[in-house]
C-alpha positions as CSV (number, residue, x, y, z in Angstrom):
1,M,44.8,45.7,-26.4
2,K,48.0,46.0,-24.2
3,L,48.1,45.7,-20.2
4,T,50.2,48.3,-18.6
5,S,52.9,46.3,-16.1
6,F,50.8,47.8,-13.2
7,T,47.6,46.0,-14.3
8,D,49.8,42.5,-15.2
9,Y,51.5,42.6,-11.6
10,S,48.0,43.3,-9.8
11,L,46.6,40.3,-11.6
12,R,49.8,38.1,-10.3
13,V,49.4,39.5,-7.2
14,L,45.8,38.6,-6.4
15,I,46.3,35.1,-8.3
16,Y,49.1,34.3,-5.9
17,L,47.1,35.0,-3.2
18,A,43.9,32.9,-4.4
19,A,46.1,30.2,-5.2
20,E,46.2,29.2,-1.4
21,P,43.4,31.5,0.3
22,G,44.1,32.3,3.8
23,R,48.0,31.9,3.5
24,R,49.5,35.3,4.4
25,A,52.3,36.0,1.4
26,T,55.1,39.0,1.6
27,I,55.6,41.3,-1.2
28,A,59.3,39.4,-1.3
29,Q,58.0,36.1,-1.7
30,I,55.7,37.4,-4.6
31,S,58.6,39.3,-6.1
32,S,60.8,36.2,-5.7
33,D,58.3,33.9,-7.2
34,F,57.4,36.3,-10.3
35,A,61.2,37.3,-10.4
36,V,59.2,41.4,-10.5
37,S,60.6,44.3,-8.4
38,E,60.0,44.5,-4.9
39,N,59.0,48.6,-5.8
40,H,56.6,48.0,-8.2
41,L,54.7,45.5,-6.0
42,T,54.9,47.3,-2.8
43,K,52.7,50.2,-5.2
44,V,50.5,47.3,-6.4
45,V,50.0,45.8,-3.0
46,H,49.3,49.6,-1.8
47,F,46.5,50.1,-4.5
48,L,45.0,46.8,-4.2
49,G,44.7,47.2,-0.3
50,K,42.9,50.6,-1.3
51,Q,40.5,49.0,-3.5
52,G,39.6,46.5,-0.9
53,W,40.5,43.6,-2.8
54,I,43.6,42.7,0.1
55,S,44.3,43.0,3.4
56,T,47.6,43.8,5.0
57,V,49.0,42.8,8.3
58,R,52.2,44.2,9.5
59,G,55.0,43.1,11.4
60,K,56.4,39.8,12.5
61,G,54.4,36.9,10.9
62,G,52.2,39.3,8.7
63,G,51.9,39.7,4.8
64,I,49.1,40.2,2.5
65,V,45.5,38.0,2.0
66,L,42.7,38.6,0.4
67,A,40.1,40.5,1.8
68,R,37.4,39.1,-0.3
69,Q,36.4,35.5,-1.6
70,A,38.1,35.0,-5.4
71,Q,34.7,34.4,-6.5
72,D,33.4,38.0,-5.2
73,I,36.5,39.7,-7.5
74,C,35.5,40.0,-10.8
75,V,38.4,40.2,-13.6
76,G,37.3,43.1,-15.5
77,Q,36.6,45.4,-13.0
78,V,40.7,44.9,-11.7
79,L,41.2,45.9,-15.3
80,R,39.2,48.8,-15.2
81,D,40.3,50.1,-11.9
82,T,44.1,49.7,-12.7
83,E,44.0,50.5,-16.3
84,G,42.0,53.3,-16.2
85,K,39.6,54.4,-18.7
86,A,39.9,53.1,-22.0
87,M,41.9,54.8,-24.7
88,P,42.5,53.0,-27.7
89,A,43.1,56.3,-29.9
90,E,43.6,59.8,-29.3
91,C,39.8,60.8,-30.2
92,F,38.9,58.9,-26.7
93,G,40.9,61.2,-24.5
94,P,39.9,64.6,-22.5
95,E,41.5,66.8,-24.7
96,V,39.8,67.6,-28.2
97,S,41.5,65.8,-30.7
98,Q,44.0,66.6,-33.3
99,C,42.9,64.6,-35.9
100,A,41.7,65.8,-39.0
101,I,38.8,63.4,-39.6
102,V,37.3,63.2,-36.1
103,S,34.2,64.8,-37.1
104,C,33.0,62.3,-39.7
105,C,35.4,59.2,-38.3
106,Q,33.5,55.7,-37.8
107,L,36.6,54.2,-36.2
108,K,35.8,55.5,-32.7
109,S,32.5,53.8,-32.3
110,V,34.1,50.4,-33.7
111,L,36.8,51.0,-31.4
112,A,34.6,51.8,-28.4
113,E,32.3,48.5,-29.6
114,A,35.5,46.5,-29.4
115,V,36.5,47.8,-25.7
116,N,33.1,46.9,-24.5
117,A,33.2,43.6,-26.1
118,F,36.6,43.0,-24.4
119,F,35.5,44.0,-20.8
120,A,32.2,42.1,-21.3
121,V,34.3,38.7,-21.6
122,L,36.5,39.8,-18.6
123,D,33.4,40.6,-16.3
124,R,32.4,36.7,-17.1
125,Y,35.1,35.7,-14.9
126,T,36.2,36.0,-11.4
127,L,39.5,35.2,-9.4
128,A,38.1,32.0,-8.7
129,D,37.4,31.0,-12.3
130,I,41.0,31.9,-13.2
131,T,42.7,30.0,-10.3
132,R,40.9,26.8,-10.5
133,N,44.1,25.5,-11.1
134,K,45.3,25.6,-7.7
135,H,47.7,22.5,-7.5
136,A,49.6,23.8,-10.7
137,L,49.9,27.3,-9.5
138,T,51.0,26.4,-5.9
139,S,53.6,23.8,-7.2
140,I,55.3,26.3,-9.8
141,L,54.7,29.2,-7.6
142,H,57.1,27.0,-5.0
143,F,54.5,27.2,-2.4
144,H,55.1,23.9,-0.3
145,R,59.1,23.7,-0.8
146,R,59.3,27.3,0.8
147,E,57.2,25.2,4.2
148,F,60.4,22.8,4.4
149,A,62.7,24.9,3.3
């Protein structure tokens, strides 16, 4: 299963913010550190704010911070919300499948089981779990260097 770049960027923003809780970051900083488009991140940040995972502060000294504790953000839920309904094959869609074997195919139930297992694993982890290596993250993302520049 390949995640969309929207989901990838959403996770990156959340990881970035969780790496140094309470520290405000800007879209420009995150964009620079991850070398991704500010335009894409703007859409991601807007979405994450609407979901209640981050808070945004406008104006001078503004930025974005986690709106919840990292341990309260479930990785599986982030993926469900950013990816939408898992559709590993055409027969999972809302339209009638054009597949010739749809009426007797056994693959759909196998794929559904695989998707459920995928999310069951992700549901066991929170943002706090995947950011326990804060020192390594902050050194790679240059948080401390930026403060002295």
